[in-house]
N, C-alpha and C positions, 0 to 999 in steps of 0.2 A: 861030799864028791868035791873034789878037787880042781878048780880050774885054770887048764895047761893055757901060763903062760908066753909059752909060742904060739900059739893056736889066735890069742885075743894082739897081740903085737903082727901076726898079719892081716887081721882082720883093721886093721886101726890103720897101715898101710894101705889095701886095698883101697878101705873109706877115701885118703888120704889122694890116693891116685884117682879115682874118681870123681874125685872134689877140680881137683885139676881141670881133668879133660874135661867136664862141662861146662865150667867158671867162663870159656870165652867161647860159647853159645850160646845162643837164645831161647830159651827153653818156651816153648810153645805149648799153652791150653788144651790139650785136646779138645774139650766139648764147644769151642773157640774155631778150630779148627773144624770140627764140622758142619756147625752153623754155616761154616764159608759155603761150605760145599753142596750143600743141599739147602736151595731156596725154598724157606716156608712161610714168604710174604703169601700173603690171603687170611682167610675166614680159618680156622682150623677147626672141626667136629670133633670132639672129642668122646671117648667109650664111656656110656653112662655108666655102667657095669662090669664085672669081671668074668667074661666069657668065651665065647666062640666063634669068632665073626665067620658070616656066610655074606657073600657077595650074590648070592641070587634067591629066591624064596624054595627051591627045591634042587636036590643035585640033576644033573643036565639041563634045569631052565637056563632062561636068559638073567641075565643082573640087571639086575635097579637101576643101577648104574656105571658111565664110561667116563674115561679122563674126555673130557671136554663137552658134554651132554649137559646143559641148561635144565636148572633145576629148580622149585619153586620153594618156598617154604611152606616144611609139615610134608613136606613127598621123601617118603623111606628112603634112605641110602643104602643100609646095608639092616640088616641081621646080627643079637648078637645075643647068642642061647645062652641061658645059664640055668643047671638044673633042671632040663626037658624044659623049659618059658621060653619062647621066644621070640624077644623084643626087638620089634623095630624100633631104629635109629632114624630120627626126622631129620630132615633141613631144617639150618635155626636163621638162616633168612635166602631169598632167594639168590643164587648166582651160578656159576659154569666149576664145575668139575674141576680144580687143577690137575690135584692128585689122587690117588688112593693109594692110602698107605701103610691096606695088611694087605694079605693076601686071603683069595676064599681058604675057610676051615683052620685058619691060625690065633692064636690062640690072643685075648688081647686083657689090660689092667686097665682098671681103673681110671678114668681120666686119658690114658693115652690118647693120642691122637689119630685119628685112622679114614678123616678123607679132611680136605686141603679143597676150599672152595675161592675162586675169582670175585 
């Protein structure tokens, strides 16, 4: 396979132009930008397993929690279903629900922040 020198030359020129255009601009780390926009201060409650998060005990029922609700340590915050097993996720501390980071029926990963307590 023969390499076309014209294409390589054009790629090098394009990369040089790109380098010149970003030399004068500040590059912002996208993770830092996201953290600034989302207030994550508080006590995070993380998913103990991979599964599907449910905010109420059954479809159409009242949710376990809502933003602003006072909760006690051990109280069920939501359910994570995995392999047809409903796993209750308890509060790790007493507090007030500051933010619910998942929606009903949303897939969650192990260690993903699902609730933030104050």
